C-alpha positions in Angstrom: -13.4 13.7 -5.4 -10.7 11.3 -4.5 -10.8 8.0 -5.8 -11.9 5.2 -3.2 -10.4 1.7 -3.6 -10.9 -1.4 -1.6 -8.2 -3.5 -0.5 -8.5 -7.1 -1.6 -8.2 -8.5 1.8 -11.8 -7.7 2.5 -12.4 -10.7 0.1 -9.5 -13.1 1.0 -12.1 -15.5 2.7 -12.8 -17.9 -0.4 -14.3 -15.4 -2.5 -13.5 -15.5 -6.0 -11.7 -12.4 -7.7 -15.1 -12.1 -9.9 -17.2 -11.8 -6.7 -14.7 -9.2 -5.2 -14.9 -7.0 -8.5 -18.8 -7.4 -8.6 -19.2 -6.5 -5.0 -17.0 -3.3 -5.2 -18.8 -2.1 -8.4 -22.0 -2.4 -6.4 -20.6 -0.5 -3.5 -19.8 2.2 -6.0 -16.0 2.4 -5.0 -13.6 3.1 -7.8 -11.6 -0.1 -7.8 -9.3 -2.7 -5.9 -5.9 -2.8 -4.8 -4.8 -6.4 -5.7 -1.8 -8.4 -4.4 0.9 -8.7 -7.0 0.6 -12.6 -5.9 -1.5 -13.8 -3.0 0.4 -16.0 -0.4 0.2 -19.5 -1.4 -0.8 -19.1 -5.1 0.6 -22.1 -7.0 1.1 -20.1 -10.4 3.3 -17.1 -11.1 2.5 -13.5 -10.6 1.7 -13.4 -14.5 -0.7 -16.1 -13.9 -2.3 -14.3 -11.2 -2.5 -11.4 -13.4 -4.4 -13.4 -15.9 -7.0 -14.0 -13.3 -7.4 -10.5 -12.5 -7.7 -9.6 -16.1 -10.7 -12.0 -16.4 -12.4 -10.7 -13.3 -12.0 -7.1 -14.5 -13.2 -8.1 -18.0 -16.5 -9.1 -16.5 -16.7 -6.3 -13.8 -15.0 -3.4 -15.0 -13.3 -1.1 -12.4 -11.9 2.5 -13.1 -8.8 1.9 -10.9 -6.7 -1.5 -10.7 -3.8 -1.3 -8.2 -1.3 -4.0 -7.2 0.5 -4.4 -3.9 2.6 -7.0 -2.1 5.0 -8.9 -2.8 7.2 -6.1 -4.2 10.6 -6.1 -5.6 13.0 -7.9 -3.2 16.2 -5.7 -3.3 17.6 -6.5 0.2 19.4 -9.6 -0.6 23.4 -9.6 -1.4 23.3 -11.6 -4.7 23.1 -8.9 -7.5 22.2 -11.3 -10.1 19.0 -12.2 -7.6 18.3 -8.4 -7.5 18.3 -8.0 -11.2 15.9 -11.0 -11.8 13.4 -9.3 -9.1 13.8 -6.0 -11.3 13.3 -7.9 -14.4 10.3 -9.7 -13.1 8.6 -6.5 -11.9 9.2 -4.9 -15.3 7.5 -7.7 -16.9 4.4 -7.8 -14.4 4.0 -3.9 -14.6 4.3 -3.6 -18.2 1.8 -6.4 -18.9 -0.5 -4.7 -16.2 -0.4 -1.4 -17.8 -1.2 -2.9 -21.2 -4.4 -4.4 -19.5 -5.8 -1.8 -17.0 -6.2 1.7 -16.0 -2.8 1.2 -14.0 -2.4 4.5 -12.2 -0.7 3.6 -8.7 1.3 0.7 -7.2 1.8 0.0 -3.8 5.7 -0.6 -3.5 7.8 -2.5 -1.4 11.7 -3.3 -1.6 11.6 -6.9 0.2 11.6 -7.6 3.8 14.3 -6.6 6.0 14.1 -8.4 9.5 17.0 -8.2 12.2 19.0 -11.6 12.0 19.1 -11.5 15.8 16.0 -13.8 16.5 15.7 -12.8 20.0 14.3 -9.6 18.8 10.4 -10.0 18.2 9.4 -9.0 14.7 6.5 -6.4 16.7 9.7 -4.2 17.9 9.7 -2.2 14.5 12.5 -0.4 15.8 15.0 -3.1 15.6 14.1 -3.9 12.0 13.8 -2.4 8.8 15.8 1.3 8.2 17.3 0.6 11.5 19.6 -2.4 10.2 19.7 -1.5 6.7 23.4 -1.2 5.2 24.5 1.3 2.9 24.5 -1.3 0.1 20.9 -2.0 0.7 19.9 1.6 0.5 21.8 1.7 -2.8 20.2 -1.1 -4.1 17.0 0.0 -3.4 17.6 3.5 -4.6 19.0 1.9 -7.9 16.3 -0.6 -8.4 13.4 2.2 -8.1 15.2 4.6 -10.4 15.0 1.8 -13.0 11.6 1.1 -12.1 10.6 4.9 -11.8 11.7 5.2 -15.5 9.4 2.5 -16.4 6.5 4.0 -14.3 7.1 7.5 -16.2 7.1 5.6 -19.5 3.7 3.8 -18.7 2.3 6.8 -16.9 1.5 5.4 -13.3 3.2 6.0 -10.0 5.0 3.8 -7.3 4.3 4.7 -3.8 6.2 3.1 -0.9 3.9 1.8 2.0 5.1 2.9 5.2 5.4 -0.5 6.7 7.4 -2.4 9.6 10.2 -4.7 8.8 10.8 -2.9 5.4 13.4 -0.2 4.4 10.6 2.0 4.1 9.1 1.7 7.8 9.3 5.2 9.3 8.4 8.6 7.9 12.2 9.6 7.6 13.2 6.3 6.1 10.4 6.4 3.5 11.5 10.1 2.7 15.0 9.2 2.4 14.3 6.5 -0.1 11.8 8.6 -2.2 14.3 11.5 -2.5 17.3 9.3 -3.2 15.3 7.6 -6.3 14.5 11.4 -7.3 11.5 10.5 -9.7 8.3 12.2 -9.9 6.7 9.0 -10.4 7.8 7.5 -6.9 6.3 8.7 -3.9 4.9 7.9 -0.5 1.9 5.5 0.5 1.0 6.7 4.1 -0.4 4.0 6.2 -0.6 5.3 9.8 -1.9 2.2 11.8 1.4 0.6 10.5 3.5 3.3 12.6 1.6 2.3 15.8 4.2 -0.2 16.9 7.0 2.1 16.7 8.0 4.2 19.9 7.2 7.4 18.6 4.3 7.9 16.1 4.4 11.3 14.1 0.9 13.0 14.2 -0.9 12.9 10.9 -0.4 16.7 10.5 3.5 16.0 10.7 3.3 13.5 8.1 1.2 15.6 5.7 3.4 18.7 6.0 6.8 16.3 5.8 5.5 14.5 2.4 4.0 17.6 0.9 4.6 16.8 -3.1 5.5 13.3 -2.3 2.2 11.8 -0.8 0.8 9.8 -3.6 -1.7 7.2 -1.9 -3.2 6.9 1.6 -4.4 3.6 3.3 -7.0 3.7 5.9 -7.8 1.4 8.6 -8.1 1.8 12.3 -7.2 0.1 15.6 -8.1 -0.3 19.3 -5.6 0.8 21.9 -2.5 -1.6 20.7 -1.3 -3.9 23.6 2.6 -4.3 23.9 3.1 -6.6 21.1 0.2 -6.5 18.5 -2.3 -4.3 16.9 -6.2 -5.1 17.4 -7.8 -3.7 14.0 -11.2 -2.6 14.5 -13.7 -1.1 11.9 -12.8 1.9 10.4 -15.1 3.9 12.4 -14.7 2.2 15.7 -11.1 2.7 16.4 -8.8 5.3 18.1 -7.6 6.8 15.2 -10.0 10.0 13.9 -10.4 9.5 10.3 -12.6 12.6 9.7 -9.9 14.6 11.2 -7.3 12.8 8.8 -9.2 13.7 6.0 -9.9 17.3 6.9 -6.1 17.6 7.2 -5.6 16.1 3.8 -8.2 18.6 2.3 -6.3 21.6 3.9 -3.2 20.8 1.7 -5.2 20.0 -1.5 -4.4 16.1 -1.6 -5.9 14.9 -4.9 -4.5 11.2 -4.6 -6.4 7.9 -4.1 -7.7 6.5 -0.7 -7.6 2.7 0.0 -9.9 1.2 2.7 -8.3 -1.9 4.1 -9.2 -4.8 6.4 -6.4 -7.1 7.9 -8.8 -8.6 10.4 -10.7 -12.0 10.4 -14.5 -12.1 10.2 -17.0 -11.4 7.5 -15.0 -9.1 5.3 -18.1 -8.6 3.0 -20.2 -7.0 6.0 -17.1 -5.0 7.0 -16.4 -3.4 3.5 -20.1 -2.2 3.5 -20.1 -0.8 7.0 -16.5 1.0 6.4 -17.1 2.1 2.8 -20.7 3.7 4.2 -18.9 5.5 6.9 -16.1 6.6 4.6 -18.5 7.6 2.0 -20.3 9.9 4.4 -17.0 11.6 5.6 -16.3 12.4 2.0 -19.8 13.9 1.4 -19.3 16.0 4.5 -16.2 17.2 3.0 -17.8 17.9 -0.5 -20.5 20.0 1.4 -18.2 21.9 3.6 
């Protein structure tokens, strides 16, 4: 059965990392996708890694993943880009020495349109739509180097499809992955993140297009989106049919991990129990079919 991870955003409401790890173990999930460093964290990413280590030592998990912030390769300063790559190499090398590091949620740095009259929610005006040839080249070269590190340490990077990044649309993410050309660098598909683009590919189109390059899938759900934001719902209560998405993945023999995500306010500990119970039921249906 595919591994099921829980995103740390279920527990970013004052809980300690130890509590998050304990609750995930009690649920029966396989692991957590942490952030590389939470917003507002006073220490360095390596300091945060030490905190994660202490929590995992107390409540071991089979899967430990990390997400944003990623490696900012969008700036014009070559020396700054080099520092970003070196910092990432230090972080992931140290992480791989401490945990069963298998998958990393990768980002190449925010890429917002300098025209401030264009709102951030109009994703078609940001990210890959405004990327220069130099930014594409920098992202590809940076992750060719990081892909070599992933190969050495036996884990995978997966670019999350996310607005206001170079890897925002299906086409852009595949262009980046193909440019890097590493079997350790692929796609993390998040369908909800596509819902503010004018055209959203079907889940079937995504799975067909990413064959062999789909490493990781995020699951969350939403209500019908208004014009400028997405109202995140429970995993079972939104407009996306998660059961059908899993069936589509099953047909292709997808063996990668899943991650349940909760970017909404409220009682995350209640939400994680509800979402995981629903998702586990779908997986059990799959196992019996």
